[in-house]
Residue, then its C-alpha position, 0 to 999 in steps of 0.5 A: x095350289x090345286x093346279x100345282x098339285x095336279x101338275x105334280x100328280x101328272x109328273x109322278x104318273x109320267x115318271x112311273x109310266x116310264x119306269x114301268x116301260x123301262x122295266x118292260x124293255x129290260x124284260x123283253x131284252x133279256x127274253x130276246x137274249x134268252x131266246x137267241x141263246x136257246x135257238x143256238x142251243x137248239x141247233x147244237x142239240x139237234x146236231x148232237x141228237x142226230x150224231x148220238x143216234x147215229x153212234x148208238x145205232x151205227x158205229x157203237x152198235x157192235x151187235x148188228x153184224x153178229x145179229x145178221x150172221x145169227x139170222x143166217x146161222x139160226x138153227x145150227x150149232x151155236x159153236x159158230x158164235x164163239x168164233x164169230x165173237x172172238x175178234x169183238x171180245x179182243x177189243x178192250x171196251x167189249x165186256x160181254x157178248x151173248x146169243x139168244x135164240x128164241x127165248x133161250x141163251x145159246x152162248x154167253x161170252x167170255x165163258x170164263x165169266x158168263x158160262x152159267x147163263x147158257x140155257x137160261x130164259x129171257x124172263x130171268x133177265x132184265x125187262x130190256x131183253x124182252x123189250x128188244x123182242x117186242x119192238x124188233x129193233x135195236x135197244x140201247x140201255x145203260x149204264x147198267x150193272x153187269x154181274x160176272x164171275x169176276x165182279x160187277x161192271x158198269x156197261x151199256x147194253x146193245x141188244x140187236x134182234x134178228x128177224x125172219x119175215x118180220x118174225x122175231x127169231x132171237x137177238x145178240x147182246x153186246x156190252x160196252x164199257x160205259x166210260x168208253x161209250x160216254x167218251x165216244x158220245x163227245x159230251x165233254x165238247x159241250x163243256x168246252x163250249x160253255x154249256x152244262x149238260x145232262x143226259x137222261x132217259x125216261x124209265x119205261x116201267x115207272x116213267x122216272x127220270x134216270x140220269x145217264x151222264x151230267x157235267x156237274x151235279x146239283x144243277x137245275x136243268x128245268x129251264x134248259x134247252x132239251x132234245x129227245x130221241x128214242x132207243x126205243x126208250x126216251x133219251x133226253x139231252x138237256x144243255x144250258x150255258x154255264x153263265x146262264x142264258x143272260x150273261x153278266x156282261x149282257x145283263x150289265x149292257x141291258x141295264x145300261x141301255x134301259x137307263x139311257x133310254x129312260x133318261x132319253x124318254x124323260x128328256x123328250x117328255x120334258x121337251x114335249x111338255x114345254x112345247x105343249x105349254x108354248x103351243x097352248x100360249x100361242x093358241x091363246x094369242x092366235x084366237x085374239x085380235x091384237x089391236x082390240x083384244x077381242x076374239x078373232x073369228x076362230x076364237x069367237x066360234x070356238x067360245x060360241x060353240x061352248x055356249x051352244x053345246x049347253x043347249x041354251x036358247x037365249x043367246x042373241x047374235x049381233x053383227x055390226x059393220x062400220x062401212x067406210x071404216x078403212x078409208x076413215x082410219x087412213x085419214x085419222x092416223x095410227x094413234x087415233x085408230x089405235x085409241x078407238x080400237x082399244x076403247x071398244x072392249x071397255x065400251x062393251x063391258x060398260x054397256x052390256x050387263x049380261x055375259x057376252x062374247x065379242x069378236x072382230x072379224x075384219x077391219x070395221x066388222x064386229x060380232x057379239x053373242x049375248x046370253x039374254x032372252x030378248x024379244x024382237x023389239x028388245x033386240x032392235x033397241x039393244x042393237x041401236x043402243x050398241x051402235x050409238x055406244x060404239x060410234x066413232x067420233x073424231x075431228x078431221x080438218x077441224x070438223x067433227x066426223x061421225x061413223x056409226x055401225x050398221x047392224x043385223x041380229x038374230x037368235x041362235x038356234x039350239x043344236x046349231x053350230x057357231x060357224x053356221x050361226x055366224x054365216x046365217x047372220x052375215x048372209x042375212x045382213x048382206x041380203x038386207x043390204x043387197x036390196x039397197x045396193x045394185x053393185x052388190x046384187x051384180x056381184x052376187x049374180x057373178x058369184x052364182x055364175x062362178x058356182x055354175x048356176x045357169x038360171x042367172x038373169x041380170x036385172x034392169x036398173x034405172x041408173x044408165x051406167x048400171x043398166x049398161x053393165x048389166x047388159x054387158x054381163x048378160x052378153x058375156x054370160x051367153x058367150x060363156x055358156x056357148x063355149x061350155x055347152x056347145x060342141x066347138x066344131x058342129x055347133x050342137x050340144x055336148x055332154x055337159x049340155x045333155x046332163x043340164x038339159x036332162x036335169x031341167x027336163x026332170x026337175x020341171x016334170x018328174x012324170x013326163x016321159x021322153x026317149x033317149x036315142x044314141x046314134x053311132x056311125x059304124x067304122x067311122x075311123x076308116x073315113x079319116x084314115x082313107x081320105x082326110x079329117x076334112x072329109x070326116x068332118x063333112x060327113x059328121x056335119x051332114x049327119x048333124x044336119x039330118x038328125x036335127x030335123x027330128x031332134x032339134x036343139x036336143x041333139x048332142x055330140x058326146x064322142x067322136x062319131x056318137x050322137x045323143x038325142x032326146x025326143x019328147x014326142x009320144x011316138x013309140x021308141x022303135x018307130x022313132x029309131x027307124x025313122x032316124x035310121x031311114x034318115x041316114x040311109x041315103x048316101x052322104x056327099x063329102x067332097x067329090x065322094x058319096x058314102x053310104x053310112x051304116x049306123x047303130x041306134x040304141x034307145x032307152x026311156x025316162x023314167x022307165x030305165x033311169x031316174x037321172x041323166x047319168x043313169x040314163x047315159x050309162x044304160x044307153x051306152x050299155x045298149x050301144x055296146x050290146x048292139x056292137x056285140x050282137x050285130x043288131x042295128x037297133x037295140x032298145x034297152x029292156x029288162x032282158x038287156x038289163x039282165x044280161x048286163x047284170x049277168x056280165x057283172x056277176x061273171x066279172x065279179x065271180x072271175x075276179x074273186x076266183x082268180x084272187x082266191x085261186x079257185x078258178x077251174x082249168x080243164x084239159x082236152x086231149x089232142x090225139x096224135x094220129x101217127x102215135x095213136x096216142x094222146x100227146x098234147x092237151x089244150x088248157x080251157x078255163x071254166x067259171x062256175x055259174x053258182x047254179x051247178x053249171x058253167x058260164x060260156x068260156x067265150x063269154x068269160x074271155x070276151x068280158x075279161x078283154x073288155x074289162x081289162x082283166x084278160x092279162x090277169x086271167x091269162x097269167x092265171x091259166x098259164x101258170x096253172x097249166x104249166x104247173x100241171x104239165x111240170x107235175x104230170x106231163x111225163x107220167x101221162x106221156x105228154x109232149x106239149x100243153x096248149x094255152x090260149x093267149x089273148x092278143x091283148x097280152x102280146x101287145x103289153x110292153x115287155x110281154x114276151x119277157x113276162x110270159x117267159x118268166x111265168x113259164x120258167x117259174x113253173x119249171x116246165x120247158x119252153x119246148x113243152x108249151x104251145x101258145x094259141x092265138x085266134x087267127x082273126x084277131x092276130x091278122x088285125x094286129x100282126x104288125x105289133x104282135x110279130x116281134x113278140x111272137x118271134x121272141x117267144x119262138x126263139x125261146x123254144x115256144x110253139x105258136x098255134x093259129x086257132x080258129x083257122x078257116x073262119x073267114x080271114x084265112x088265106x093260104x097265101x099268107x101261111x108262109x108269112x105268119x110267125x106260127x108253127x101249128x094251125x088249128x082247123x076251126x069246127x066250122x070247116x070240119x063239120x062240113x066235110x061230109x056234106x060239102x066236097x068243096x070244104x073237103x078239098x079246102x081241108x086237103x089244100x090247107x094240109x098240103x100248104x101247111x106241109x110245105x111251110x113246115x106247119x102242123x095241122x090240128x082238126x078241131x071239133x071232130x065228133x063222129x067216127x065218119x068225120x074222124x076217118x075222113x079227116x084222118x085221111x086228109x093228112x092232118x097230124x092231130x085231131x081234137x074233139x068229143x069223138x076222143x074226149x071232152x074237156x075234163x078237170x084235173x082229177x077226171x083227166x088223170x083217171x082218163x089216162x089211167x083207164x087208157x093205160x089199164x086197157x093197153x095193158 
């Protein structure tokens, strides 16, 4: 009964929840319709407000033209006003025209009705006249009662002051019939569109609401859409649909939709409830063994977990195995097998007096958990008695056969999981069996090999067949290890063997130091490219032979031409490295050729530089990379190198963060155009703060970006920032071009030309205003792959500059073949022209050859006046350097150019 009552309560709660959700949905839909209607009304209000302002200040403001005339005629005889206002008074809607000079009324027309106002002071009239004097702008007021000699009329007053040097001189007042003004405002159109309206203003003196016009009296506009404008008092126009923000038809649709939604949700909840009940029933079935009615593995572990969660320490676990049961079951047939299995549950209940859980894990394998505190002797007696109770007794071929279960038992530990407890008792059972079964022992050792264990040894047995099988496994294991841990070409260890050997060395003695040496053959790929792969392999084989003399079996090939070795000797690392270098100094003979090898050697030490094989490998590879970059042939990993690596990591982190947050600084250095004697170009340069008040080297930042794969991201950032700066300030600064450095990696990316052009076009700058600078040495190495991209960029209007010209790759002969427009002479050449006549002659030759090939020349790094004069005389078109200006951030650059402009003036 309680279960039924609880179920009904759940049903009621679900229904109430659905009703609450339905009501919420109804409110949200009504709010949505209301919001939509208000947005539409606000659009109409915006149009009306702007239109009314234009009309009241423009087309309906008849006082404006008279005020302009009054400003001109101020101080003359006011009789001119009568003549000027005559055409205006002929209009039917004009009720009153008045000229006020200073604070005194000079003329009030028509004279037949308002002549008595002449000479009166502003203070004798409504505050609105004084308001026009204060705000010095058009004031509109209405509808107000206008008293005249012939009666009272309802009008709108238009008061237009006229000024002289922002000083109030007087004002012109025109009164228009209120019905005419309201008709011109076109408020009746709102009614035709289904809206009620209310035009009102806030009284400037007391803040009260003064209704000007309303579509229908006694309507509440508190929820209406409202727009305000100022003349200068605050005027407000409120509108709302005549049928309400949610129409009856919409309300009916909402109710219908919500009702259908509620019915649909109720149906889905009912189906979900039925599905949940079915799943629960299936789960109950899924956790049981069909043949015995006992739990299966998952059902048993779930039930045991429930017991263990109570912290009970008196749970005994028994594992029983009927070995050979499958074969016997086939012999005795289906009926006897079924009868035996179905009897097990009954037998257990009869034998066990305490609470228990029983499960069938496999064909003849059972497990029990009994809640009873037992000693080890009691556990043995219980298991033995249970084995006898479950004994399989059958008659086969008129002979009685018996099958008794083997068993193992253990106490469940509090806090452990059921799965762990089951695994523990099973492992313990088979560990015990393994002492009696050599086949099982061999199987376990094979599994250990599969798991990757390397210290597996197959034992010797007295049985000849088992002995032969064990020998075969040992041979096979050695062959597999040879394949897994040996380089297939040169029969030395590979990277996995290095990891295994180093792990063994460390685990054997964690305090014993050893040295790790990495040998890299410089430019090894040239041997394969210029000769053949066979020649390359012969060279490597000779290297292996020589290195083996010092490193023995601790030699590994971890990459194509990179070898790793472990030295256990106490010889200092630097001395050992020099011996390795000397060992490889003598030429290597391969085929009919002899080769003198150049090698780099990186060194690190355990445990000083790492506590694991992986960390040591990472450190020595860092040292090898430092060797390549610095040109040092032997590099020993140390704290200084570690600090350099940490600095590189910090630079990459700061670079990535500043690009992501768009805080990376871009500075600009002006280029002087000698023929114009002015700065016509800028070079964009990246500047990354180091967090200590300074900046990291731009060359280091770019180098790290190229190595880490961030150069495209960095290049795109600088390109976009520089182009946007050129678009925003280029014209006002008199700049012709912005020069931006480009990494060759950016050129070699697929569709790089389209990508770069799209970024430039998105910035708004013309392609003819952009020059892309490429380092000469890197371009020459990738000229074939980069030429097509550079040609595409040049055809699109960009200029290409060859940076660092003269560093070492330069040849005047290929200038005509390079896809460039500008060459930039490197500082290393320009700084020698004062002291080295050959360098001066070379500079002149470069300039002459550039002219022949229609190339512009930029001299970089000019710092002194003497250098500037000599380089200018050589014929270069542009000069860049500290002599003219250092690189500057945007604000400082703007100030720099402003200062030049002031000095010029």
